N, C-alpha and C positions, 0 to 999 in steps of 0.2 A: 475451575476457571477454564473457559473455552481455549482451544488450541488449534493452530493451523500450520500448514507447511507452506513456505513462501519461496518465491524466486523472483529476482528482479534483474532485467538486462537493459542496457542502453541500446537503442536502435536508431538508424538514420531517419526512418519514417515508419508509419503504421500501414502503409499501402499493402504490402504482401500479407500482413497478418489479417487485415480486413478481408482480403480475398480468401484466405484459409478459413476464417470464421464463417463467412457466407457460404462457401462451398461445402462446409460440413454442418450447415444448419445449426450453428451455435447461436442462440438468441441474444440479440441486443436488448439490454434492459433499460438503460438510461444514460444520459450525460450528467455527470456530477461536477459541479463547480466547487472545488474544495480549497479551503484555506486552513492549513494546519499551523497552530501556534504552539511551539514547544516550550515547556517550562523546565527550569532547573529541577532535577529529580534524581536522587542518587541510587535508586533501586531499579532502574530501567529507563524507559521513556514515558513521558507524560505530555499529552498534547490536547489542546482544545481544537476540535475539528468543526469548522463552519462549512456546512454542505447544503447548498441550495436553500439557504435561510434557516436551517436547523443546526442545533449545537449539540455536540457530543464531547464528553471528556473521556479520553482513551488512555489507559495505562497498559503498557506491555513490556514483556521481557523477551528478548530474541536470542537464540543461539546463533552466534556469528560464525561458528565453525561447523564443518560437516553439513548435514541436512539442516535446513533453516526452519526449525520448529519455533513457534512463538506461542506464548501464553498471553492472553489479553482480557481486559475487562472494559466494557463500554457503559458509560452512564449518560442517559439522555438528560439534557438540561433545558429548563424552561426559564422564562423571565425575559426582561427587556434587553439586558446587556450582559450576558455571562462573562464576556472577556473583561469588561470594566470591573466586574466583581473580582475575577480571578487575578488580574494583574496587580491588584492591591495587596494580595497575599502571597503571590508566587512571582518569581523572577522569570521574565520572558527571555528565552535564549535565541530562538530562530523562528522565522516565519517562512513557510513553504506554500506557494500557490500553484494549483494545477487544474487542468481540465482533464477529467477522467471519463473515458467511454467504458461502460461496464457491460460485460458479457458474462453469462453464467452457463456452465456445463455441470450438471448434477450438483456436487458440493464444492465446485471450484469457481471462484470469481476470477475472471480474466480482465485485467485493467490495461487499457491503452492510454497511457498518461502523457500529457504534454505539460512539462513542469517549467514554470517561469525561471529563467536564468540557466536551466540545465538541458532542456531539449526533450527528446522522445524516449519513452521507456515502455516495456511490457512488464507487467507484474502479475504473478499468479498467487492466489491464496486458496489452498484446498483446506476446508474446514474438517477437522476430525469429528466425523459424525458417527462412526462405528469404531472399527479398530484401525491401528496405524497401518497395517499391511494393505487394507483396502484403500485408505487415503493415499498411500504412496503409489499404488497401482494407478489410481485415477490421475494423480498428479503427473506421473511419468507418461501417461497416455496423452495428456494435453501438451507436455513438453515435446513429445514426438510429433504430434499433430501440427504444432506451430513451428516445428523445426528449430527449437530453441537450444538444442545441443550445440549448435555451431556458434552461439552467441556467448559473450563473456558475462558470467554471472557477477553481479555486484553484491557484496555481502555487507551492505550498510544501508542506512535509511537515507531518504532525501535530505533530512536534517544534516547528516554527516557530509553529504555532497555539497550542500549550500555552505556549511561551515568551512569546508576545505577551500572554497573560493576566496574566503576572507582571511584564512590562515596564511595564505601565500603572499599577502600584501606586506 
């Protein structure tokens, strides 16, 4: 099962991060319009991601303490209406909508996210392509490059953040 190291921080805007990325020649890959539909699942998280018209079913388990390693599996879905099919057999819990600007440095995906109802975030995902030591080194390089050490890390998913908005009602 693939594995990656993650970091998520809430920010006021993406302005200074865009400058750091440009000044360091980190390439912009694309804008991703994403809708994540989370289903009830007792072994981790399960979501249908609708991204620029394509559908993916993503299952993952995340370590919420210490370094944020995640194991995940992605299934590409075809068909006319994957959500209509899945909602008949799985209970929908939460829907998260976001615009994601994707930048990539080696094995690290750098996400500048604008999440509906939540605001702006930076998320890093360094894919374990060799050994963990090399992945951690690359991950730490990007953290330093973007000066993310000064930001408060969030150790939860956007799903948890959206859910907490409604739990306080």
